Biopython code that builds the backbone (N, CA, C, O; Angstrom):
import numpy as np
from Bio.PDB.StructureBuilder import StructureBuilder

atoms = [
    (1, "MET", "N", (125.983, 104.429, 112.216)),
    (1, "MET", "CA", (125.673, 105.385, 111.193)),
    (1, "MET", "C", (124.179, 105.711, 111.273)),
    (1, "MET", "O", (123.344, 104.814, 111.381)),
    (2, "LYS", "N", (123.861, 106.987, 111.221)),
    (2, "LYS", "CA", (122.476, 107.428, 111.276)),
    (2, "LYS", "C", (122.175, 108.294, 110.067)),
    (2, "LYS", "O", (123.037, 109.033, 109.593)),
    (3, "LEU", "N", (120.957, 108.200, 109.572)),
    (3, "LEU", "CA", (120.579, 109.020, 108.423)),
    (3, "LEU", "C", (120.676, 110.497, 108.731)),
    (3, "LEU", "O", (120.928, 111.299, 107.832)),
    (4, "LYS", "N", (120.482, 110.873, 109.987)),
    (4, "LYS", "CA", (120.556, 112.288, 110.341)),
    (4, "LYS", "C", (121.966, 112.843, 110.179)),
    (4, "LYS", "O", (122.153, 114.060, 110.189)),
    (5, "ASP", "N", (122.962, 111.969, 110.031)),
    (5, "ASP", "CA", (124.340, 112.412, 109.838)),
    (5, "ASP", "C", (124.613, 112.849, 108.399)),
    (5, "ASP", "O", (125.679, 113.394, 108.115)),
    (6, "PHE", "N", (123.674, 112.621, 107.499)),
    (6, "PHE", "CA", (123.868, 112.944, 106.092)),
    (6, "PHE", "C", (123.234, 114.283, 105.763)),
    (6, "PHE", "O", (122.250, 114.693, 106.378)),
    (7, "VAL", "N", (123.815, 114.950, 104.787)),
    (7, "VAL", "CA", (123.350, 116.276, 104.402)),
    (7, "VAL", "C", (122.728, 116.193, 103.009)),
    (7, "VAL", "O", (123.306, 115.609, 102.093)),
    (8, "GLY", "N", (121.574, 116.767, 102.869)),
    (8, "GLY", "CA", (120.924, 116.816, 101.568)),
    (8, "GLY", "C", (120.011, 115.633, 101.319)),
    (8, "GLY", "O", (120.272, 114.511, 101.753)),
    (9, "ALA", "N", (118.948, 115.913, 100.616)),
    (9, "ALA", "CA", (117.917, 114.909, 100.370)),
    (9, "ALA", "C", (118.411, 113.746, 99.519)),
    (9, "ALA", "O", (118.086, 112.593, 99.805)),
    (10, "THR", "N", (119.182, 114.025, 98.487)),
    (10, "THR", "CA", (119.645, 112.929, 97.635)),
    (10, "THR", "C", (120.634, 112.043, 98.379)),
    (10, "THR", "O", (120.645, 110.828, 98.184)),
    (11, "GLU", "N", (121.459, 112.636, 99.222)),
    (11, "GLU", "CA", (122.396, 111.843, 100.017)),
    (11, "GLU", "C", (121.636, 110.959, 101.001)),
    (11, "GLU", "O", (121.986, 109.793, 101.184)),
    (12, "VAL", "N", (120.610, 111.500, 101.631)),
    (12, "VAL", "CA", (119.776, 110.720, 102.550)),
    (12, "VAL", "C", (119.098, 109.576, 101.794)),
    (12, "VAL", "O", (119.089, 108.440, 102.267)),
    (13, "ALA", "N", (118.534, 109.870, 100.629)),
    (13, "ALA", "CA", (117.837, 108.844, 99.845)),
    (13, "ALA", "C", (118.786, 107.723, 99.431)),
    (13, "ALA", "O", (118.445, 106.546, 99.540)),
    (14, "ARG", "N", (119.950, 108.082, 98.966)),
    (14, "ARG", "CA", (120.895, 107.057, 98.509)),
    (14, "ARG", "C", (121.434, 106.235, 99.676)),
    (14, "ARG", "O", (121.663, 105.035, 99.528)),
    (15, "GLU", "N", (121.637, 106.856, 100.818)),
    (15, "GLU", "CA", (122.098, 106.100, 101.982)),
    (15, "GLU", "C", (120.989, 105.190, 102.505)),
    (15, "GLU", "O", (121.257, 104.061, 102.916)),
    (16, "ALA", "N", (119.751, 105.670, 102.493)),
    (16, "ALA", "CA", (118.627, 104.812, 102.891)),
    (16, "ALA", "C", (118.552, 103.599, 101.967)),
    (16, "ALA", "O", (118.298, 102.485, 102.425)),
    (17, "ARG", "N", (118.771, 103.811, 100.677)),
    (17, "ARG", "CA", (118.755, 102.699, 99.715)),
    (17, "ARG", "C", (119.858, 101.698, 100.054)),
    (17, "ARG", "O", (119.641, 100.489, 99.987)),
    (18, "THR", "N", (121.029, 102.194, 100.414)),
    (18, "THR", "CA", (122.134, 101.310, 100.781)),
    (18, "THR", "C", (121.794, 100.515, 102.040)),
    (18, "THR", "O", (122.017, 99.305, 102.093)),
    (19, "LEU", "N", (121.259, 101.190, 103.045)),
    (19, "LEU", "CA", (120.942, 100.531, 104.312)),
    (19, "LEU", "C", (119.800, 99.524, 104.185)),
    (19, "LEU", "O", (119.848, 98.457, 104.797)),
    (20, "LEU", "N", (118.789, 99.849, 103.408)),
    (20, "LEU", "CA", (117.607, 98.983, 103.300)),
    (20, "LEU", "C", (117.724, 97.915, 102.215)),
    (20, "LEU", "O", (116.993, 96.925, 102.235)),
    (21, "GLY", "N", (118.630, 98.110, 101.283)),
    (21, "GLY", "CA", (118.823, 97.116, 100.226)),
    (21, "GLY", "C", (117.561, 96.884, 99.423)),
    (21, "GLY", "O", (116.921, 97.837, 98.977)),
    (22, "GLU", "N", (117.198, 95.620, 99.233)),
    (22, "GLU", "CA", (116.039, 95.290, 98.392)),
    (22, "GLU", "C", (114.715, 95.735, 98.998)),
    (22, "GLU", "O", (113.701, 95.763, 98.302)),
    (23, "ARG", "N", (114.704, 96.083, 100.275)),
    (23, "ARG", "CA", (113.472, 96.576, 100.911)),
    (23, "ARG", "C", (113.214, 98.046, 100.601)),
    (23, "ARG", "O", (112.142, 98.564, 100.914)),
    (24, "PHE", "N", (114.184, 98.724, 99.989)),
    (24, "PHE", "CA", (114.038, 100.144, 99.687)),
    (24, "PHE", "C", (113.072, 100.344, 98.531)),
    (24, "PHE", "O", (113.195, 99.702, 97.488)),
    (25, "SER", "N", (112.115, 101.234, 98.723)),
    (25, "SER", "CA", (111.132, 101.569, 97.685)),
    (25, "SER", "C", (110.660, 102.994, 97.936)),
    (25, "SER", "O", (111.074, 103.629, 98.906)),
    (26, "SER", "N", (109.810, 103.485, 97.079)),
    (26, "SER", "CA", (109.270, 104.827, 97.293)),
    (26, "SER", "C", (108.478, 104.886, 98.598)),
    (26, "SER", "O", (108.462, 105.921, 99.264)),
    (27, "VAL", "N", (107.825, 103.790, 98.966)),
    (27, "VAL", "CA", (107.036, 103.752, 100.206)),
    (27, "VAL", "C", (107.947, 103.725, 101.431)),
    (27, "VAL", "O", (107.694, 104.447, 102.396)),
    (28, "THR", "N", (108.997, 102.911, 101.413)),
    (28, "THR", "CA", (109.893, 102.888, 102.571)),
    (28, "THR", "C", (110.663, 104.198, 102.684)),
    (28, "THR", "O", (111.010, 104.621, 103.786)),
    (29, "PHE", "N", (110.933, 104.842, 101.549)),
    (29, "PHE", "CA", (111.576, 106.155, 101.596)),
    (29, "PHE", "C", (110.664, 107.165, 102.280)),
    (29, "PHE", "O", (111.126, 107.973, 103.085)),
    (30, "MET", "N", (109.381, 107.125, 101.966)),
    (30, "MET", "CA", (108.415, 108.008, 102.642)),
    (30, "MET", "C", (108.457, 107.771, 104.150)),
    (30, "MET", "O", (108.476, 108.721, 104.933)),
    (31, "TYR", "N", (108.471, 106.513, 104.548)),
    (31, "TYR", "CA", (108.498, 106.158, 105.972)),
    (31, "TYR", "C", (109.759, 106.710, 106.641)),
    (31, "TYR", "O", (109.692, 107.289, 107.725)),
    (32, "VAL", "N", (110.896, 106.528, 105.993)),
    (32, "VAL", "CA", (112.162, 107.044, 106.532)),
    (32, "VAL", "C", (112.076, 108.556, 106.729)),
    (32, "VAL", "O", (112.463, 109.072, 107.777)),
    (33, "LEU", "N", (111.576, 109.255, 105.731)),
    (33, "LEU", "CA", (111.478, 110.718, 105.829)),
    (33, "LEU", "C", (110.571, 111.151, 106.975)),
    (33, "LEU", "O", (110.903, 112.073, 107.721)),
    (34, "MET", "N", (109.434, 110.491, 107.113)),
    (34, "MET", "CA", (108.484, 110.885, 108.155)),
    (34, "MET", "C", (108.993, 110.540, 109.547)),
    (34, "MET", "O", (108.790, 111.312, 110.483)),
    (35, "ARG", "N", (109.651, 109.397, 109.701)),
    (35, "ARG", "CA", (110.141, 108.985, 111.020)),
    (35, "ARG", "C", (111.432, 109.705, 111.422)),
    (35, "ARG", "O", (111.540, 110.208, 112.541)),
    (36, "ALA", "N", (112.394, 109.754, 110.527)),
    (36, "ALA", "CA", (113.704, 110.304, 110.877)),
    (36, "ALA", "C", (113.739, 111.828, 110.858)),
    (36, "ALA", "O", (114.495, 112.442, 111.611)),
    (37, "PHE", "N", (112.926, 112.440, 110.004)),
    (37, "PHE", "CA", (113.017, 113.886, 109.822)),
    (37, "PHE", "C", (111.707, 114.628, 110.052)),
    (37, "PHE", "O", (111.640, 115.846, 109.881)),
    (38, "GLU", "N", (110.658, 113.891, 110.443)),
    (38, "GLU", "CA", (109.342, 114.485, 110.705)),
    (38, "GLU", "C", (108.805, 115.252, 109.499)),
    (38, "GLU", "O", (108.160, 116.291, 109.641)),
    (39, "VAL", "N", (109.085, 114.719, 108.311)),
    (39, "VAL", "CA", (108.565, 115.304, 107.074)),
    (39, "VAL", "C", (107.060, 115.069, 107.036)),
    (39, "VAL", "O", (106.587, 113.981, 107.365)),
    (40, "GLU", "N", (106.319, 116.083, 106.637)),
    (40, "GLU", "CA", (104.866, 115.957, 106.526)),
    (40, "GLU", "C", (104.504, 114.916, 105.469)),
    (40, "GLU", "O", (105.240, 114.704, 104.505)),
    (41, "TYR", "N", (103.358, 114.276, 105.671)),
    (41, "TYR", "CA", (102.919, 113.202, 104.776)),
    (41, "TYR", "C", (102.855, 113.645, 103.315)),
    (41, "TYR", "O", (103.336, 112.933, 102.433)),
    (42, "THR", "N", (102.276, 114.793, 103.053)),
    (42, "THR", "CA", (102.129, 115.230, 101.656)),
    (42, "THR", "C", (103.487, 115.475, 100.999)),
    (42, "THR", "O", (103.670, 115.165, 99.822)),
    (43, "ALA", "N", (104.427, 116.024, 101.743)),
    (43, "ALA", "CA", (105.773, 116.242, 101.199)),
    (43, "ALA", "C", (106.478, 114.905, 100.969)),
    (43, "ALA", "O", (107.182, 114.735, 99.974)),
    (44, "ALA", "N", (106.287, 113.959, 101.888)),
    (44, "ALA", "CA", (106.880, 112.629, 101.712)),
    (44, "ALA", "C", (106.293, 111.938, 100.478)),
    (44, "ALA", "O", (107.014, 111.267, 99.741)),
    (45, "CYS", "N", (104.984, 112.104, 100.254)),
    (45, "CYS", "CA", (104.346, 111.547, 99.043)),
    (45, "CYS", "C", (104.963, 112.159, 97.795)),
    (45, "CYS", "O", (105.263, 111.454, 96.832)),
    (46, "ASP", "N", (105.149, 113.466, 97.814)),
    (46, "ASP", "CA", (105.772, 114.132, 96.668)),
    (46, "ASP", "C", (107.200, 113.628, 96.461)),
    (46, "ASP", "O", (107.635, 113.437, 95.325)),
    (47, "ALA", "N", (107.928, 113.414, 97.556)),
    (47, "ALA", "CA", (109.311, 112.938, 97.468)),
    (47, "ALA", "C", (109.387, 111.541, 96.858)),
    (47, "ALA", "O", (110.404, 111.173, 96.269)),
    (48, "SER", "N", (108.320, 110.767, 96.996)),
    (48, "SER", "CA", (108.316, 109.411, 96.438)),
    (48, "SER", "C", (108.315, 109.421, 94.905)),
    (48, "SER", "O", (108.441, 108.368, 94.281)),
    (49, "ARG", "N", (108.174, 110.600, 94.301)),
    (49, "ARG", "CA", (108.227, 110.729, 92.836)),
    (49, "ARG", "C", (109.645, 111.015, 92.335)),
    (49, "ARG", "O", (109.825, 111.381, 91.173)),
    (50, "TRP", "N", (110.644, 110.854, 93.192)),
    (50, "TRP", "CA", (112.042, 111.092, 92.833)),
    (50, "TRP", "C", (112.411, 110.217, 91.633)),
    (50, "TRP", "O", (112.007, 109.056, 91.560)),
    (51, "HIS", "N", (113.164, 110.764, 90.714)),
    (51, "HIS", "CA", (113.466, 110.092, 89.445)),
    (51, "HIS", "C", (114.197, 108.769, 89.592)),
    (51, "HIS", "O", (114.136, 107.950, 88.676)),
    (52, "GLU", "N", (114.881, 108.520, 90.694)),
    (52, "GLU", "CA", (115.603, 107.254, 90.844)),
    (52, "GLU", "C", (114.683, 106.098, 91.242)),
    (52, "GLU", "O", (115.126, 104.951, 91.294)),
    (53, "PHE", "N", (113.414, 106.384, 91.522)),
    (53, "PHE", "CA", (112.445, 105.315, 91.764)),
    (53, "PHE", "C", (111.827, 104.849, 90.464)),
    (53, "PHE", "O", (111.701, 103.648, 90.226)),
    (54, "HIS", "N", (111.449, 105.773, 89.639)),
    (54, "HIS", "CA", (110.768, 105.454, 88.387)),
    (54, "HIS", "C", (110.717, 106.701, 87.520)),
    (54, "HIS", "O", (111.040, 107.798, 87.976)),
    (55, "GLY", "N", (110.321, 106.531, 86.301)),
    (55, "GLY", "CA", (110.182, 107.662, 85.392)),
    (55, "GLY", "C", (108.742, 108.140, 85.375)),
    (55, "GLY", "O", (107.905, 107.662, 86.140)),
    (56, "GLY", "N", (108.474, 109.058, 84.522)),
    (56, "GLY", "CA", (107.114, 109.553, 84.389)),
    (56, "GLY", "C", (107.094, 111.057, 84.252)),
    (56, "GLY", "O", (108.096, 111.727, 84.499)),
    (57, "PRO", "N", (105.956, 111.582, 83.861)),
    (57, "PRO", "CA", (105.870, 113.021, 83.604)),
    (57, "PRO", "C", (105.968, 113.887, 84.855)),
    (57, "PRO", "O", (106.279, 115.074, 84.752)),
    (58, "ARG", "N", (105.712, 113.328, 86.021)),
    (58, "ARG", "CA", (105.721, 114.133, 87.247)),
    (58, "ARG", "C", (106.908, 113.811, 88.147)),
    (58, "ARG", "O", (106.865, 114.097, 89.343)),
    (59, "LEU", "N", (107.963, 113.223, 87.597)),
    (59, "LEU", "CA", (109.098, 112.834, 88.430)),
    (59, "LEU", "C", (109.846, 114.052, 88.960)),
    (59, "LEU", "O", (109.780, 115.141, 88.391)),
    (60, "LEU", "N", (110.549, 113.841, 90.053)),
    (60, "LEU", "CA", (111.347, 114.904, 90.668)),
    (60, "LEU", "C", (112.818, 114.689, 90.352)),
    (60, "LEU", "O", (113.330, 113.577, 90.476)),
    (61, "SER", "N", (113.487, 115.739, 89.949)),
    (61, "SER", "CA", (114.940, 115.691, 89.756)),
    (61, "SER", "C", (115.610, 115.755, 91.128)),
    (61, "SER", "O", (114.945, 115.962, 92.142)),
    (62, "ASP", "N", (116.922, 115.577, 91.149)),
    (62, "ASP", "CA", (117.660, 115.723, 92.408)),
    (62, "ASP", "C", (117.445, 117.120, 92.984)),
    (62, "ASP", "O", (117.226, 117.271, 94.186)),
    (63, "ALA", "N", (117.506, 118.139, 92.130)),
    (63, "ALA", "CA", (117.325, 119.527, 92.592)),
    (63, "ALA", "C", (115.919, 119.744, 93.145)),
    (63, "ALA", "O", (115.744, 120.430, 94.152)),
    (64, "ASP", "N", (114.915, 119.155, 92.483)),
    (64, "ASP", "CA", (113.536, 119.258, 92.981)),
    (64, "ASP", "C", (113.407, 118.610, 94.356)),
    (64, "ASP", "O", (112.761, 119.157, 95.249)),
    (65, "LEU", "N", (114.027, 117.439, 94.522)),
    (65, "LEU", "CA", (113.969, 116.728, 95.802)),
    (65, "LEU", "C", (114.641, 117.544, 96.898)),
    (65, "LEU", "O", (114.120, 117.650, 98.008)),
    (66, "GLU", "N", (115.799, 118.120, 96.585)),
    (66, "GLU", "CA", (116.506, 118.961, 97.558)),
    (66, "GLU", "C", (115.629, 120.133, 97.997)),
    (66, "GLU", "O", (115.519, 120.416, 99.190)),
    (67, "ALA", "N", (115.009, 120.812, 97.036)),
    (67, "ALA", "CA", (114.166, 121.972, 97.354)),
    (67, "ALA", "C", (112.942, 121.563, 98.166)),
    (67, "ALA", "O", (112.563, 122.256, 99.110)),
    (68, "LEU", "N", (112.328, 120.447, 97.807)),
    (68, "LEU", "CA", (111.134, 119.970, 98.505)),
    (68, "LEU", "C", (111.419, 119.656, 99.967)),
    (68, "LEU", "O", (110.634, 120.016, 100.844)),
    (69, "LEU", "N", (112.533, 118.992, 100.233)),
    (69, "LEU", "CA", (112.818, 118.518, 101.590)),
    (69, "LEU", "C", (113.695, 119.455, 102.410)),
    (69, "LEU", "O", (113.953, 119.186, 103.583)),
    (70, "ALA", "N", (114.149, 120.533, 101.823)),
    (70, "ALA", "CA", (115.022, 121.479, 102.530)),
    (70, "ALA", "C", (114.447, 121.970, 103.860)),
    (70, "ALA", "O", (115.199, 122.076, 104.829)),
    (71, "PRO", "N", (113.159, 122.273, 103.953)),
    (71, "PRO", "CA", (112.640, 122.756, 105.241)),
    (71, "PRO", "C", (112.842, 121.768, 106.398)),
    (71, "PRO", "O", (112.944, 122.191, 107.549)),
    (72, "TRP", "N", (112.899, 120.490, 106.118)),
    (72, "TRP", "CA", (113.070, 119.495, 107.176)),
    (72, "TRP", "C", (114.523, 119.078, 107.340)),
    (72, "TRP", "O", (114.970, 118.847, 108.463)),
    (73, "LEU", "N", (115.260, 118.978, 106.259)),
    (73, "LEU", "CA", (116.628, 118.470, 106.336)),
    (73, "LEU", "C", (117.641, 119.539, 106.704)),
    (73, "LEU", "O", (118.750, 119.216, 107.129)),
    (74, "ASP", "N", (117.283, 120.799, 106.550)),
    (74, "ASP", "CA", (118.212, 121.890, 106.861)),
    (74, "ASP", "C", (118.118, 122.348, 108.309)),
    (74, "ASP", "O", (118.697, 123.373, 108.670)),
    (75, "ARG", "N", (117.415, 121.621, 109.123)),
    (75, "ARG", "CA", (117.251, 122.017, 110.534)),
    (75, "ARG", "C", (118.507, 121.821, 111.320)),
    (75, "ARG", "O", (118.536, 122.105, 112.517)),
]
sb = StructureBuilder()
sb.init_structure("model")
sb.init_model(0)
sb.init_chain("A")
sb.init_seg("    ")
for serial, (resi, resn, name, xyz) in enumerate(atoms, 1):
    if name == "N":
        sb.init_residue(resn, " ", resi, " ")
    sb.init_atom(name, np.array(xyz, "f"), 0.0, 1.0, " ", f" {name:<3s}", serial, name[0])
structure = sb.get_structure()
């Protein structure tokens, strides 16, 4: 199973969480995005604000995450 086989940012994030288990964090998610999908560093940093990592005023919804990562995941 490869992350590139999944469609959509939230599906990729949730599968990465399943594969990495307790090692999964906002930082390891950034690493996965940059290595597997060549996501730019700044976009990966923004993606680390996804609501399933933590709350806060600047969190990203699933729709926000999809829109942010679409340029790399829709290739």
